[in-house]
NUKOL-223207 format. One record per residue (C-alpha): x negated, y negated, z negated; residue number from 1; residue in one letter. Coordinates in steps of 0.1 Angstrom, whole numbers, plus 5000, padded with zeros to 4 digits. Example, Ala and Ser with C-alpha at 12.3 -4.5 7.8 and 13.67 -1.06 7.14 Angstrom:
<nodes>
      x      y      z   num   residu
   4877   5045   4922     1        A
   4863   5011   4929     2        S
</nodes>
This chain:
<nodes>
      x      y      z   num   residu
   5000   5000   5000     1        X
   4971   4976   4992     2        X
   4957   4983   5026     3        X
   4990   4975   5043     4        X
   4994   4943   5022     5        X
   4959   4932   5033     6        X
   4968   4940   5070     7        X
   4999   4918   5067     8        X
   4978   4890   5052     9        X
   4954   4894   5081    10        X
   4982   4892   5106    11        X
   4994   4859   5090    12        X
   4959   4844   5092    13        X
   4948   4857   5126    14        X
   4981   4856   5145    15        X
   4981   4878   5175    16        X
   4947   4894   5168    17        X
   4959   4904   5133    18        X
   4992   4917   5147    19        X
   4973   4939   5172    20        X
   4953   4955   5144    21        X
   4985   4961   5124    22        X
   5003   4975   5154    23        X
   4974   5000   5159    24        X
   4978   5011   5123    25        X
   5015   5017   5128    26        X
   5012   5039   5158    27        X
   5029   5073   5150    28        X
   5003   5101   5148    29        X
   5023   5121   5173    30        X
   5045   5108   5201    31        X
   5051   5136   5225    32        X
   5065   5112   5251    33        X
   5088   5129   5276    34        X
   5092   5160   5255    35        X
   5126   5168   5272    36        X
   5105   5175   5304    37        X
   5080   5197   5286    38        X
   5078   5234   5280    39        X
   5102   5236   5251    40        X
   5129   5254   5232    41        X
   5161   5237   5224    42        X
   5171   5245   5188    43        X
   5206   5231   5192    44        X
   5235   5253   5182    45        X
   5247   5269   5150    46        X
   5227   5262   5118    47        X
   5236   5273   5083    48        X
   5237   5248   5055    49        X
   5239   5243   5018    50        X
   5249   5212   4998    51        X
   5225   5200   4971    52        X
   5241   5170   4954    53        X
   5217   5172   4925    54        X
   5186   5176   4947    55        X
   5175   5207   4928    56        X
   5160   5222   4960    57        X
   5134   5194   4961    58        X
   5124   5196   4924    59        X
   5100   5222   4910    60        X
   5082   5201   4885    61        X
   5055   5223   4868    62        X
   5070   5253   4885    63        X
   5101   5254   4865    64        X
   5116   5288   4873    65        X
   5153   5277   4870    66        X
   5147   5252   4898    67        X
   5128   5277   4920    68        X
   5159   5298   4921    69        X
   5175   5269   4941    70        X
   5147   5260   4965    71        X
   5165   5265   4998    72        X
   5133   5261   5019    73        X
   5117   5293   5006    74        X
   5110   5320   5032    75        X
   5132   5346   5015    76        X
   5157   5371   5026    77        X
   5180   5367   4996    78        X
   5203   5397   5005    79        X
   5173   5420   5008    80        X
   5159   5408   4974    81        X
   5193   5412   4958    82        X
   5195   5448   4971    83        X
   5163   5457   4953    84        X
   5181   5450   4919    85        X
   5161   5439   4889    86        X
   5160   5406   4870    87        X
   5154   5383   4900    88        X
   5183   5364   4913    89        X
   5189   5332   4934    90        X
   5214   5305   4935    91        X
   5213   5300   4972    92        X
   5214   5320   5004    93        X
   5207   5301   5035    94        X
   5212   5332   5057    95        X
   5248   5336   5046    96        X
   5257   5300   5042    97        X
   5285   5282   5061    98        X
   5277   5272   5097    99        X
   5275   5238   5113   100        X
   5268   5229   5149   101        X
   5236   5208   5154   102        X
   5232   5181   5166   103        X
   5260   5163   5148   104        X
   5269   5144   5117   105        X
   5282   5165   5088   106        X
   5308   5139   5081   107        X
   5329   5153   5110   108        X
   5322   5189   5104   109        X
   5344   5196   5074   110        X
   5370   5174   5056   111        X
   5352   5179   5023   112        X
   5321   5164   5039   113        X
   5337   5133   5053   114        X
   5323   5110   5026   115        X
   5295   5133   5013   116        X
   5264   5112   5007   117        X
   5233   5131   4995   118        X
   5211   5160   5003   119        X
   5221   5190   5025   120        X
   5198   5218   5035   121        X
   5200   5232   5071   122        X
   5185   5264   5084   123        X
   5179   5277   5119   124        X
   5162   5310   5127   125        X
   5145   5313   5161   126        X
   5120   5334   5179   127        X
   5088   5319   5192   128        X
   5061   5332   5215   129        X
   5025   5337   5207   130        X
   5005   5305   5212   131        X
   4973   5320   5226   132        X
   4951   5290   5222   133        X
   4979   5265   5227   134        X
   4998   5243   5202   135        X
   5033   5239   5190   136        X
   5053   5210   5176   137        X
   5088   5204   5162   138        X
   5102   5172   5176   139        X
   5134   5157   5160   140        X
   5151   5129   5180   141        X
   5169   5117   5148   142        X
   5177   5128   5113   143        X
   5196   5104   5090   144        X
   5182   5093   5067   145        X
   5152   5112   5051   146        X
   5140   5145   5064   147        X
   5120   5172   5046   148        X
   5108   5198   5071   149        X
   5097   5234   5062   150        X
   5087   5262   5085   151        X
   5085   5297   5071   152        X
   5084   5283   5035   153        X
   5056   5258   5043   154        X
   5062   5220   5042   155        X
   5052   5207   5076   156        X
   5064   5171   5076   157        X
   5086   5143   5062   158        X
   5102   5113   5078   159        X
   5122   5083   5068   160        X
   5145   5064   5092   161        X
   5177   5077   5107   162        X
   5175   5066   5144   163        X
   5139   5072   5156   164        X
   5121   5103   5167   165        X
   5093   5121   5149   166        X
   5072   5151   5156   167        X
   5052   5175   5134   168        X
   5026   5201   5144   169        X
   5035   5236   5135   170        X
   5007   5256   5153   171        X
   4995   5272   5120   172        X
   5028   5277   5104   173        X
   5046   5292   5135   174        X
   5048   5330   5138   175        X
   5050   5350   5170   176        X
   5085   5364   5166   177        X
   5111   5353   5141   178        X
   5107   5320   5122   179        X
   5128   5303   5095   180        X
   5131   5265   5100   181        X
   5147   5246   5070   182        X
   5153   5209   5070   183        X
   5165   5190   5039   184        X
   5185   5159   5050   185        X
   5191   5132   5025   186        X
   5216   5106   5037   187        X
   5214   5083   5007   188        X
   5204   5047   5013   189        X
   5193   5022   4987   190        X
   5181   4986   4984   191        X
   5147   4996   4999   192        X
   5160   5016   5029   193        X
   5166   5003   5064   194        X
   5195   4997   5066   195        X
   5205   4993   5030   196        X
   5235   5011   5015   197        X
   5258   4982   5026   198        X
   5267   4980   5063   199        X
   5298   4976   5084   200        X
   5295   5009   5101   201        X
   5295   5045   5090   202        X
   5261   5058   5078   203        X
   5266   5093   5092   204        X
   5244   5120   5076   205        X
   5227   5149   5093   206        X
   5206   5161   5122   207        X
   5224   5138   5146   208        X
   5202   5143   5177   209        X
   5185   5173   5193   210        X
   5156   5193   5178   211        X
   5130   5210   5201   212        X
   5101   5233   5196   213        X
   5076   5220   5221   214        X
   5046   5240   5235   215        X
   5015   5222   5248   216        X
   4979   5231   5258   217        X
   4952   5226   5231   218        X
   4946   5191   5247   219        X
   4977   5174   5260   220        X
   4991   5141   5272   221        X
   5007   5126   5240   222        X
   5018   5093   5255   223        X
   5018   5076   5289   224        X
   5034   5043   5300   225        X
   5035   5021   5331   226        X
   5049   4986   5337   227        X
   5051   4961   5365   228        X
   5031   4928   5361   229        X
   5045   4896   5375   230        X
   5020   4896   5403   231        X
   5033   4929   5415   232        X
   5005   4951   5402   233        X
   5011   4980   5379   234        X
   4994   4985   5345   235        X
   4997   5009   5317   236        X
   4979   5034   5295   237        X
   4975   5072   5288   238        X
   4967   5088   5255   239        X
   4955   5124   5252   240        X
   4955   5144   5220   241        X
   4933   5173   5212   242        X
   4897   5185   5210   243        X
   4890   5178   5247   244        X
   4906   5144   5248   245        X
   4875   5124   5255   246        X
   4861   5120   5290   247        X
   4890   5136   5308   248        X
   4901   5126   5343   249        X
   4938   5117   5344   250        X
   4956   5118   5378   251        X
   4986   5095   5381   252        X
   5011   5096   5409   253        X
   5041   5073   5414   254        X
   5064   5089   5439   255        X
   5049   5086   5473   256        X
   5040   5049   5469   257        X
   5008   5049   5447   258        X
   4983   5071   5429   259        X
   4951   5065   5409   260        X
   4926   5085   5388   261        X
   4913   5072   5354   262        X
   4890   5086   5328   263        X
   4897   5086   5290   264        X
   4873   5070   5265   265        X
   4859   5085   5233   266        X
   4893   5082   5216   267        X
   4911   5099   5245   268        X
   4927   5067   5258   269        X
   4926   5053   5294   270        X
   4939   5020   5307   271        X
   4957   5022   5340   272        X
   4956   4995   5367   273        X
   4970   4997   5403   274        X
   4972   4970   5429   275        X
   5007   4960   5440   276        X
   5023   4989   5460   277        X
   5035   4978   5494   278        X
   5066   5000   5494   279        X
   5077   4994   5458   280        X
   5115   4988   5453   281        X
   5121   4969   5421   282        X
   5146   4982   5396   283        X
   5178   4961   5390   284        X
   5214   4966   5379   285        X
   5224   4964   5416   286        X
   5197   4988   5427   287        X
   5184   5009   5398   288        X
   5155   5026   5417   289        X
   5136   5051   5396   290        X
   5104   5068   5407   291        X
   5092   5103   5398   292        X
   5060   5097   5380   293        X
   5034   5124   5371   294        X
   5005   5122   5348   295        X
   4981   5152   5349   296        X
   4950   5159   5327   297        X
   4932   5187   5309   298        X
   4956   5213   5323   299        X
   4987   5194   5311   300        X
   5013   5176   5332   301        X
   5037   5150   5320   302        X
   5066   5138   5341   303        X
   5090   5108   5338   304        X
   5114   5088   5359   305        X
   5103   5051   5357   306        X
   5117   5019   5372   307        X
   5096   4988   5378   308        X
   5109   4953   5372   309        X
   5098   4920   5355   310        X
   5117   4900   5329   311        X
   5109   4865   5319   312        X
   5125   4832   5308   313        X
   5123   4799   5326   314        X
   5138   4771   5305   315        X
   5173   4781   5298   316        X
   5174   4809   5324   317        X
   5166   4846   5321   318        X
   5147   4858   5352   319        X
   5149   4894   5364   320        X
   5124   4901   5391   321        X
   5119   4863   5393   322        X
   5156   4855   5399   323        X
   5182   4841   5374   324        X
   5206   4866   5360   325        X
   5237   4862   5337   326        X
   5240   4891   5313   327        X
   5276   4904   5315   328        X
   5278   4928   5286   329        X
   5293   4941   5255   330        X
   5280   4955   5222   331        X
   5283   4992   5215   332        X
   5280   5015   5186   333        X
   5268   5051   5190   334        X
   5301   5070   5186   335        X
   5317   5092   5212   336        X
   5353   5089   5221   337        X
   5377   5108   5197   338        X
   5394   5105   5164   339        X
   5366   5123   5145   340        X
   5333   5112   5159   341        X
   5301   5131   5149   342        X
   5275   5108   5165   343        X
   5267   5136   5189   344        X
   5258   5116   5220   345        X
   5257   5142   5247   346        X
   5251   5131   5283   347        X
   5288   5134   5290   348        X
   5297   5111   5260   349        X
   5270   5085   5268   350        X
   5280   5085   5305   351        X
   5316   5079   5296   352        X
   5309   5049   5274   353        X
   5283   5033   5298   354        X
   5307   5040   5327   355        X
   5334   5018   5311   356        X
   5309   4990   5309   357        X
   5294   4993   5344   358        X
   5324   5003   5365   359        X
   5354   4991   5346   360        X
   5342   4959   5328   361        X
   5320   4949   5358   362        X
   5291   4947   5333   363        X
   5253   4947   5339   364        X
   5242   4947   5302   365        X
   5248   4965   5269   366        X
   5238   4955   5234   367        X
   5230   4987   5216   368        X
   5240   4979   5181   369        X
   5227   4980   5153   370        X
   5199   5007   5156   371        X
   5181   5025   5183   372        X
   5205   5046   5203   373        X
   5198   5081   5217   374        X
   5172   5087   5243   375        X
   5199   5101   5265   376        X
   5218   5068   5265   377        X
   5186   5049   5273   378        X
   5178   5071   5303   379        X
   5213   5069   5316   380        X
   5211   5030   5313   381        X
   5180   5033   5336   382        X
   5199   5056   5360   383        X
   5232   5036   5361   384        X
   5217   5001   5361   385        X
   5225   4985   5328   386        X
   5202   4961   5311   387        X
   5197   4968   5274   388        X
   5192   4949   5241   389        X
   5176   4972   5215   390        X
   5173   4967   5178   391        X
   5164   4984   5145   392        X
   5188   4981   5116   393        X
   5173   4951   5098   394        X
   5209   4941   5092   395        X
   5224   4915   5068   396        X
   5198   4918   5041   397        X
   5168   4939   5031   398        X
   5142   4936   5003   399        X
   5124   4908   5021   400        X
   5096   4904   4996   401        X
   5087   4941   4994   402        X
   5056   4951   5015   403        X
   5068   4987   5015   404        X
   5101   4977   5031   405        X
   5083   4956   5057   406        X
   5061   4985   5066   407        X
   5091   5007   5071   408        X
   5106   4981   5094   409        X
   5074   4978   5114   410        X
   5070   5015   5117   411        X
   5106   5020   5128   412        X
   5100   4992   5153   413        X
   5069   5010   5166   414        X
   5086   5043   5169   415        X
   5114   5027   5190   416        X
   5090   5008   5213   417        X
   5067   5038   5219   418        X
   5098   5059   5227   419        X
   5114   5034   5252   420        X
   5085   5015   5268   421        X
   5091   5033   5301   422        X
   5127   5024   5302   423        X
   5132   4996   5328   424        X
   5167   4989   5314   425        X
   5153   4976   5281   426        X
   5146   4939   5284   427        X
   5152   4926   5248   428        X
   5138   4937   5215   429        X
   5158   4922   5187   430        X
   5142   4916   5153   431        X
   5174   4912   5132   432        X
   5211   4908   5128   433        X
   5230   4882   5107   434        X
   5203   4877   5081   435        X
   5208   4847   5058   436        X
   5180   4821   5061   437        X
   5153   4821   5034   438        X
   5115   4817   5035   439        X
   5108   4854   5026   440        X
   5134   4865   5053   441        X
   5117   4843   5079   442        X
   5083   4857   5071   443        X
   5096   4892   5074   444        X
   5111   4885   5108   445        X
   5080   4867   5120   446        X
   5060   4898   5112   447        X
   5084   4919   5132   448        X
   5082   4895   5162   449        X
   5044   4896   5161   450        X
   5045   4934   5159   451        X
   5067   4934   5191   452        X
   5043   4911   5210   453        X
   5013   4933   5200   454        X
   5031   4966   5210   455        X
   5049   4954   5241   456        X
   5043   4919   5255   457        X
   5062   4926   5287   458        X
   5097   4922   5272   459        X
   5116   4894   5255   460        X
   5123   4889   5218   461        X
   5156   4879   5203   462        X
   5177   4881   5171   463        X
   5214   4878   5164   464        X
   5215   4846   5143   465        X
   5241   4830   5121   466        X
   5254   4795   5130   467        X
   5265   4764   5111   468        X
   5297   4745   5117   469        X
   5304   4707   5111   470        X
   5340   4701   5121   471        X
   5340   4711   5158   472        X
   5302   4712   5164   473        X
   5283   4744   5161   474        X
   5245   4744   5155   475        X
   5217   4769   5150   476        X
   5196   4757   5121   477        X
   5171   4786   5117   478        X
   5133   4784   5115   479        X
   5131   4818   5132   480        X
   5139   4801   5165   481        X
   5102   4794   5172   482        X
   5096   4832   5172   483        X
   5122   4840   5198   484        X
   5122   4840   5236   485        X
   5160   4842   5238   486        X
   5184   4827   5213   487        X
   5214   4847   5203   488        X
   5243   4840   5179   489        X
   5272   4858   5164   490        X
   5303   4836   5162   491        X
   5338   4845   5151   492        X
   5356   4811   5153   493        X
   5393   4820   5157   494        X
   5391   4852   5137   495        X
   5374   4845   5105   496        X
   5382   4810   5091   497        X
   5410   4786   5098   498        X
   5404   4778   5135   499        X
   5436   4779   5156   500        X
   5432   4798   5190   501        X
   5442   4766   5208   502        X
   5412   4748   5193   503        X
   5385   4772   5205   504        X
   5380   4758   5241   505        X
   5372   4724   5226   506        X
   5345   4735   5202   507        X
   5311   4720   5210   508        X
   5276   4735   5208   509        X
   5245   4717   5198   510        X
   5217   4741   5208   511        X
   5182   4738   5222   512        X
   5183   4728   5259   513        X
   5151   4746   5268   514        X
   5159   4782   5258   515        X
   5185   4807   5270   516        X
   5214   4815   5247   517        X
   5233   4847   5244   518        X
   5266   4851   5225   519        X
   5255   4883   5209   520        X
   5289   4888   5192   521        X
   5324   4874   5192   522        X
   5356   4893   5187   523        X
   5389   4899   5170   524        X
   5406   4930   5157   525        X
   5436   4946   5174   526        X
   5453   4979   5167   527        X
   5459   4996   5200   528        X
   5496   4998   5207   529        X
   5505   4971   5182   530        X
   5523   4942   5200   531        X
   5537   4910   5187   532        X
   5553   4882   5208   533        X
   5543   4857   5182   534        X
   5506   4865   5188   535        X
   5500   4877   5152   536        X
   5465   4888   5141   537        X
   5458   4925   5148   538        X
   5481   4925   5178   539        X
   5468   4932   5213   540        X
   5483   4898   5223   541        X
   5462   4879   5197   542        X
   5430   4897   5207   543        X
   5436   4889   5244   544        X
   5444   4853   5237   545        X
   5413   4851   5215   546        X
   5392   4863   5244   547        X
   5407   4839   5269   548        X
   5400   4809   5246   549        X
   5366   4820   5235   550        X
   5355   4825   5271   551        X
   5368   4790   5280   552        X
   5346   4777   5251   553        X
   5316   4797   5264   554        X
   5319   4782   5299   555        X
   5311   4748   5284   556        X
   5277   4759   5269   557        X
   5251   4747   5294   558        X
   5224   4771   5283   559        X
   5245   4802   5281   560        X
   5227   4831   5298   561        X
   5248   4861   5287   562        X
   5272   4876   5262   563        X
   5279   4909   5245   564        X
   5313   4906   5227   565        X
   5320   4927   5197   566        X
   5327   4956   5205   567        X
   5333   4982   5233   568        X
   5353   5006   5212   569        X
   5368   5009   5177   570        X
   5343   5025   5153   571        X
   5343   5040   5118   572        X
   5337   5016   5090   573        X
   5345   5026   5054   574        X
   5347   4990   5043   575        X
   5378   4985   5065   576        X
   5406   4999   5046   577        X
   5439   4982   5054   578        X
   5463   5012   5052   579        X
   5484   5002   5082   580        X
   5460   4985   5106   581        X
   5425   4999   5099   582        X
   5423   5031   5078   583        X
   5385   5032   5079   584        X
   5381   5018   5114   585        X
   5368   4984   5126   586        X
   5394   4975   5152   587        X
   5375   4949   5172   588        X
   5370   4974   5200   589        X
   5382   4966   5236   590        X
   5390   5003   5236   591        X
   5406   5024   5208   592        X
   5387   5052   5193   593        X
   5404   5076   5218   594        X
   5396   5053   5248   595        X
   5429   5035   5252   596        X
   5423   5001   5268   597        X
   5436   4971   5249   598        X
   5448   4939   5267   599        X
   5415   4921   5260   600        X
   5397   4947   5280   601        X
   5413   4934   5312   602        X
   5407   4898   5302   603        X
   5370   4904   5299   604        X
   5368   4926   5330   605        X
   5385   4898   5351   606        X
   5361   4872   5337   607        X
   5330   4894   5346   608        X
   5344   4902   5380   609        X
   5344   4865   5388   610        X
   5309   4861   5373   611        X
   5296   4889   5395   612        X
</nodes>
């Protein structure tokens, strides 16, 4: 911790140089970029589980025998031990426990688990092949919130953070033949977690994204990225992992338009630089061109599909490939359609949600709120042509003065950026959402912004800020502005507060003239199917009128460069408990939880169609 506090102090003193040093320190030890394309075994499917509300499975202080009877991660066939008779007995049996389908949140699996918040143990038995000089890794796309990973009774890894991937090497613990994988998942959040225990969405617990057993050679390509420079050239890097990582030749091929060979340094890293390819077609929402890219080195091959584009700001304009673009979007939570979502974002579920934005709303942009969404969703955004705002859940408030919490945020940020650097769709990294202004908070966000610039200077930085109102004038009075490329605000005039709908078009905005502005959120609740001729709140008529008047207000903001109203579909939120109108759902969606379109959906679709 002292080392990290010193690194943060160095960052403050040295600016970008210090931030670069800190970013290097935060690089995950394993990345396994593109693991879905590797030789791997999908461990999705039925897992057994055991609840552990008192966390006895994690506590064996001084080898206390009573607790060892409850350690679910032990590599024991309980039924066989019981058949032997004698004094030994156990208070768990992972082999004969109830079954849950993974990936998926436990909150949707059984009614008694709907509001369970604590530790659950999951087990999956699987067969593995002999490694014969190769290596093996377990890669988890997401476990919410803390994960304790055991293979064949041996602890192989831990992770904190519910929305980013992590990988652990299991080459020594893995057996040829049957293996017992046990994962303790602790969903509890607290004042030092990110996010904290207080949010406005459901903190689903469980192994919510796929798990894979990945096989590699002894030396393999751990990470590889490419991006387009503004002059048309291509740059990037390759990182090898293993005993033969140094001095390796890496062959890189981009479709049929470019290729280059580079050699790794003593640390197994190689910088990549190619002159501007003559036949390159740039990625855009109208033409989302992706190239089959291959990296080959030391007997390993890594494949990806990558688009090439530039993103920049010029005064109050956002420039995609050098041309102004207006972001026609909407915010979206990671929940599939249905009355009992399990945050299992399959390709079908992600495609259905993104398809509503792209094809029905006439959108070109999605704000993925309030945490990193699934890799499947990001790859589909690349494929379908949707620009993306990505953020980690530094939301409302965290322990701003705590160096350990800042390190968690920066590490979570690094895991997200390393995962998605090859996604052309991602143009904005956000460093926060609706965080009240204070000096510690602003220092925290400044460290996050510097971390982004060190890790990925090719994209833009924003944050969803709070605004101030003086009568009919809205201003942004936030010292964080100087850290941002694009300004963004959440505004709910006409829903929260005393504003009448008729007053909204006349509201004025006093914002910087030399920076683009995004309305990152605005919205009003409506219960699908509830109609009222008097335009009462929570009726579809009120929500539609709210949108019409807010959009009229937006048209008068000279620096407006885009918007992402709140929100695409209704989503679970335990803080929303009106018994007739909410019942645990935030009703600001343009779609109901089952996909029914409310009147405001067509209002926004017509507006975007005219903007297109």
